[in-house]
C-alpha positions as CSV (number, residue, x, y, z in Angstrom):
1,M,0.3,0.1,0.1
2,S,1.9,3.2,-1.0
3,V,1.6,5.9,1.3
4,E,-1.0,8.7,-0.9
5,T,-3.9,5.9,0.0
6,E,-2.8,5.5,3.4
7,A,-5.5,7.7,5.4
8,I,-4.3,6.0,9.0
9,R,-1.0,4.3,9.6
10,A,-0.4,3.1,13.5
11,E,2.9,0.8,14.2
12,G,3.7,-0.9,17.8
13,L,0.6,1.1,19.7
14,R,0.7,0.6,23.2
15,H,-1.3,2.1,26.1
16,V,-0.8,1.6,30.1
17,Y,-3.6,2.4,32.6
18,G,-1.6,2.5,36.0
19,S,-0.8,-1.2,35.7
20,R,-3.1,-2.6,33.3
21,R,-2.0,-2.5,29.7
22,A,-4.9,-1.2,27.3
23,L,-3.4,-1.3,24.5
24,N,-0.6,-3.7,23.1
25,D,2.0,-3.3,20.4
26,V,-0.5,-2.7,18.1
27,S,0.1,-2.2,14.3
28,F,-2.3,-1.5,10.8
29,T,-3.6,0.4,8.1
30,V,-6.3,2.2,6.8
31,T,-7.3,2.7,2.9
32,H,-8.1,6.1,1.9
33,G,-11.8,5.2,1.5
34,E,-12.0,2.5,2.6
35,V,-14.3,1.2,6.0
36,F,-12.7,-0.1,8.8
37,G,-14.2,-1.3,11.6
38,L,-12.9,-1.9,15.1
39,L,-14.3,-5.1,16.3
40,G,-14.2,-6.5,20.4
41,P,-16.0,-7.4,23.5
42,N,-15.8,-4.5,26.0
43,G,-12.8,-4.4,27.4
44,G,-10.7,-5.6,24.1
45,G,-9.1,-1.8,23.7
46,K,-11.4,-0.1,20.6
47,T,-11.8,3.0,22.3
48,T,-8.9,3.7,24.4
49,L,-7.5,3.2,20.5
50,F,-10.3,5.5,19.1
51,K,-8.9,8.3,22.0
52,I,-5.7,7.8,20.8
53,L,-6.5,8.1,16.7
54,S,-8.5,11.5,18.0
55,T,-6.2,12.8,19.3
56,L,-8.5,12.7,23.1
57,L,-5.4,10.5,24.4
58,R,-1.5,10.4,24.0
59,P,-0.5,6.9,23.7
60,S,2.5,5.7,26.0
61,G,4.1,4.1,23.3
62,G,4.1,3.3,19.4
63,S,3.2,5.8,16.6
64,A,0.7,6.6,14.3
65,C,0.2,9.0,11.5
66,V,-3.1,10.3,9.9
67,F,-3.1,11.4,6.3
68,G,0.4,11.7,6.9
69,D,0.5,13.9,9.6
70,P,1.7,12.1,13.2
71,L,-0.7,12.4,16.2
72,S,2.3,14.2,17.8
73,V,1.2,17.8,16.0
74,P,-2.4,17.3,16.9
75,D,-3.6,20.2,15.5
76,A,-3.2,18.9,11.8
77,V,-4.6,15.4,12.8
78,R,-7.7,17.4,14.1
79,R,-8.1,19.4,10.4
80,H,-8.8,15.3,9.1
81,L,-11.2,15.1,11.4
82,G,-14.5,14.1,12.0
83,V,-15.9,12.6,15.1
84,V,-18.6,10.5,16.8
85,F,-18.2,10.3,20.1
86,Q,-20.0,7.3,21.9
87,R,-22.2,9.5,24.1
88,P,-24.2,12.1,22.5
89,S,-22.8,15.3,22.0
90,L,-25.0,17.7,20.9
91,D,-27.2,20.5,23.1
92,G,-30.8,18.7,23.4
93,R,-32.1,22.7,24.1
94,L,-30.7,23.5,20.5
95,T,-32.4,22.8,17.4
96,V,-29.9,21.1,14.6
97,A,-29.5,24.7,12.9
98,E,-28.3,25.7,16.2
99,N,-26.0,23.3,16.9
100,L,-24.7,23.3,13.2
101,A,-23.8,26.6,13.8
102,C,-21.8,26.4,17.0
103,H,-20.1,23.7,16.0
104,G,-19.2,25.7,12.6
105,H,-17.2,28.5,14.1
106,P,-14.4,26.9,15.7
107,Y,-14.0,26.1,11.7
108,G,-14.2,29.1,10.8
109,L,-17.8,28.7,8.6
110,R,-19.9,31.7,9.2
111,G,-23.1,33.2,7.0
112,A,-23.6,32.2,4.2
113,R,-20.6,29.7,3.7
114,L,-22.0,28.0,7.3
115,R,-25.3,28.0,5.2
116,Q,-24.9,26.5,2.7
117,R,-22.6,23.5,4.3
118,A,-25.0,22.5,6.9
119,D,-28.6,22.8,4.6
120,A,-25.5,20.2,2.0
121,V,-25.3,17.9,5.4
122,L,-29.1,18.0,6.4
123,D,-30.2,17.2,2.8
124,R,-27.6,14.4,2.4
125,L,-28.9,12.9,6.0
126,G,-33.1,13.3,5.3
127,L,-32.6,16.3,8.0
128,A,-34.2,18.5,6.4
129,D,-36.8,19.4,7.4
130,R,-36.3,18.9,11.2
131,A,-33.8,21.6,10.9
132,G,-35.5,23.7,13.0
133,D,-36.2,21.0,15.6
134,R,-35.0,21.3,18.9
135,V,-32.4,17.7,19.1
136,E,-34.3,16.9,22.8
137,T,-37.6,16.2,20.1
138,L,-36.1,13.6,18.0
139,S,-35.7,9.8,18.5
140,G,-32.4,8.1,18.9
141,G,-31.9,7.6,14.9
142,L,-32.6,11.3,14.2
143,Q,-30.1,12.5,16.7
144,R,-27.4,10.2,16.5
145,R,-27.7,11.4,12.3
146,S,-27.8,15.2,13.7
147,E,-24.6,14.0,15.0
148,L,-23.2,13.1,12.2
149,A,-23.8,16.2,10.5
150,K,-21.9,17.9,12.2
151,A,-19.1,15.8,12.2
152,L,-19.7,16.2,8.3
153,L,-20.0,20.2,8.7
154,H,-16.6,20.9,7.5
155,Q,-15.9,18.2,5.2
156,P,-13.0,16.5,6.7
157,P,-11.9,13.2,5.0
158,L,-12.0,10.9,7.5
159,L,-14.8,10.0,10.4
160,L,-14.2,8.7,13.7
161,L,-17.4,6.7,14.8
162,D,-17.1,5.2,18.7
163,E,-19.5,2.9,19.1
164,P,-21.9,4.8,16.4
165,S,-25.3,3.2,17.4
166,T,-25.2,2.9,21.1
167,G,-28.8,3.6,22.1
168,L,-30.9,2.1,18.4
169,D,-33.0,-0.2,18.0
170,P,-32.1,-2.9,15.6
171,G,-34.1,-1.4,12.3
172,A,-32.0,2.2,13.4
173,R,-28.9,1.1,13.1
174,R,-29.0,-1.1,9.8
175,D,-30.6,2.5,8.3
176,F,-27.0,4.3,10.5
177,I,-24.7,1.5,8.8
178,Q,-26.3,2.0,5.2
179,Y,-25.9,6.2,5.3
180,L,-22.7,5.9,6.0
181,R,-21.6,2.7,3.6
182,Q,-23.7,6.1,1.3
183,L,-21.1,8.3,2.6
184,R,-18.1,6.5,1.5
185,A,-19.5,6.0,-1.6
186,Q,-20.9,9.2,-3.0
187,E,-17.8,11.3,-1.3
188,G,-15.6,9.3,-1.0
189,V,-15.2,9.4,3.1
190,T,-12.7,7.3,4.8
191,I,-14.5,5.6,8.0
192,V,-13.5,4.0,11.6
193,L,-16.0,3.0,13.5
194,T,-15.3,0.7,17.1
195,T,-17.9,-1.8,17.6
196,H,-18.8,-4.7,19.6
197,H,-22.5,-5.9,16.9
198,M,-21.5,-8.2,15.0
199,D,-24.0,-7.1,12.1
200,E,-21.9,-3.4,12.0
201,A,-19.1,-5.3,11.8
202,E,-20.1,-7.3,8.4
203,R,-21.3,-4.3,6.9
204,C,-17.3,-2.9,6.8
205,D,-14.6,-3.4,4.3
206,R,-12.0,-4.9,6.9
207,I,-12.4,-5.5,10.5
208,A,-9.9,-5.5,13.3
209,L,-10.7,-8.2,15.6
210,L,-9.1,-6.9,19.2
211,H,-9.0,-9.2,22.7
212,Q,-7.6,-7.8,25.7
213,G,-5.7,-5.1,24.0
214,T,-3.7,-6.7,21.2
215,L,-5.4,-7.2,17.7
216,V,-5.7,-10.9,16.7
217,S,-6.2,-10.1,13.2
218,I,-7.0,-8.8,10.7
219,G,-9.1,-8.5,7.6
220,A,-12.0,-8.6,5.3
221,P,-15.5,-10.6,7.2
222,A,-15.9,-12.7,4.7
223,E,-12.2,-13.7,4.4
224,L,-12.2,-14.0,8.1
225,K,-14.7,-16.6,8.2
226,A,-13.3,-18.9,5.9
227,R,-9.8,-19.3,7.8
228,V,-12.0,-20.9,10.4
229,G,-13.3,-23.8,7.8
230,G,-16.2,-25.6,7.1
231,D,-19.4,-26.2,9.4
232,V,-19.4,-24.8,12.9
233,V,-20.3,-27.5,15.3
234,V,-22.2,-26.4,18.6
235,M,-23.1,-29.5,21.0
236,Q,-24.5,-29.0,25.2
237,A,-23.2,-32.3,27.5
238,R,-24.2,-33.1,30.4
239,D,-20.3,-33.9,30.8
240,P,-18.3,-31.9,29.1
241,E,-14.9,-33.1,29.3
242,A,-16.1,-37.0,29.1
243,L,-17.8,-36.5,26.0
244,R,-14.6,-34.5,24.4
245,E,-13.0,-37.4,25.4
246,K,-15.2,-40.5,23.4
247,I,-15.6,-37.9,20.2
248,R,-11.3,-37.8,20.2
249,Q,-11.4,-41.7,20.5
250,R,-14.4,-42.2,18.1
251,F,-13.9,-39.3,15.2
252,A,-10.4,-39.0,16.1
253,C,-11.0,-35.1,16.1
254,E,-10.4,-32.5,18.6
255,A,-13.5,-30.9,20.0
256,A,-13.0,-27.5,22.2
257,V,-14.6,-26.9,25.3
258,V,-15.7,-23.0,25.4
259,D,-17.8,-22.0,28.3
260,G,-19.3,-24.9,29.2
261,T,-19.9,-25.8,25.7
262,L,-18.1,-28.3,22.9
263,R,-16.7,-27.0,19.4
264,V,-16.2,-28.8,16.2
265,E,-15.1,-27.1,13.3
266,R,-15.7,-29.9,10.7
267,P,-16.4,-29.8,6.9
268,R,-20.2,-31.1,5.6
269,G,-21.2,-30.3,9.5
270,H,-24.8,-32.1,9.4
271,E,-23.0,-36.0,8.8
272,F,-20.8,-35.2,11.9
273,V,-24.0,-34.0,13.9
274,R,-26.1,-37.2,12.2
275,D,-23.2,-39.1,13.5
276,V,-22.3,-38.0,17.0
277,V,-25.8,-38.2,17.8
278,E,-26.2,-41.8,16.8
279,A,-23.1,-42.8,19.0
280,F,-23.5,-40.9,21.9
281,P,-27.7,-40.0,22.4
282,A,-27.1,-40.3,25.9
283,D,-24.1,-38.0,26.2
284,L,-26.1,-34.7,24.7
285,T,-28.4,-32.6,25.5
286,L,-28.7,-30.0,22.6
287,V,-26.5,-30.0,19.0
288,T,-26.5,-27.5,16.6
289,Y,-24.5,-26.3,13.2
290,G,-24.3,-23.7,11.0
291,K,-21.7,-21.6,8.8
292,P,-18.9,-20.1,11.2
293,T,-19.6,-16.5,12.1
294,L,-17.8,-13.7,13.2
295,E,-17.9,-14.8,16.5
296,D,-16.9,-18.3,16.0
297,V,-13.3,-16.2,14.2
298,F,-13.0,-14.4,18.0
299,I,-14.0,-17.7,19.4
300,A,-11.1,-20.4,16.8
301,L,-8.1,-17.1,17.5
302,T,-8.5,-16.9,21.3
303,G,-10.8,-19.7,22.9
304,H,-12.9,-17.1,24.9
305,R,-16.6,-16.4,24.1
306,F,-17.1,-13.2,22.5
307,W,-18.8,-11.7,25.6
308,S,-17.1,-13.8,28.1
309,G,-14.1,-11.1,28.7
310,E,-13.5,-8.8,30.8
311,Q,-16.0,-5.3,31.0
312,E,-14.3,-1.8,29.8
313,G,-15.0,0.0,33.8
314,A,-14.5,3.9,33.9
315,A,-10.8,4.1,32.4
316,E,-12.5,2.4,29.7
317,A,-10.1,-0.2,27.3
């Protein structure tokens, strides 16, 4: 990848909160015009990484550049950024248009130019008829779109979004992600978002999987799932360890015990389900199988369920 096509280059990023390491030598690149997801459970390190990239937090070690400008020169980096935080940053007592005006002034937008930019982003996001509404009267989905309009007002080439669909129902979440993809397609904006929602990650061009501060894998969602191979068979048993040994002896394959369930990656999973049920009917309480998901990728790489890691606390990682 040439430097000209890179929106972000991170090399060996590290961060420590006291004695706890939140990021451990994280390196990756994001291509210009890409929708890139940082996927991980709470405590994985994605929000710490978001804070570093948005210049809110200085890393303990390593380096990163945004469109060639190093994070060590935050004023230069901020010119490239539009940021949507996990928590609302709009004033609910002001109208959508008033919020945009307040945001535009620090970027030198005033008068006719400010009105032109505000009209353009509100029209792009389907908010033109809500410009005069107070933000506190809007639905959750419309409020998130208003946050996005604010972030886009000064025409940044890079959008950073921290858990952008927080508080949205599944339908509104799908709509919001679709708006982001349209934005990328129509205006070439690079989008980097943190998420713990698998459906959001599936819609990214590439994702980086984070676990306990370490980047465990990176790639397109389909590519990552293809690495698992075959079908994923999940078995619940009265004695998982005993059944694991029986499966090893009978089928010459290794099952993993994850949170009390047995998991096997096999081609033609439906045939394996039939065979294992016939062989050990008294040992099993439930058997399911299906194509690999991103959670299956996470389990294969870490040995842990996606939701079984440490939860992000006040010093969220």
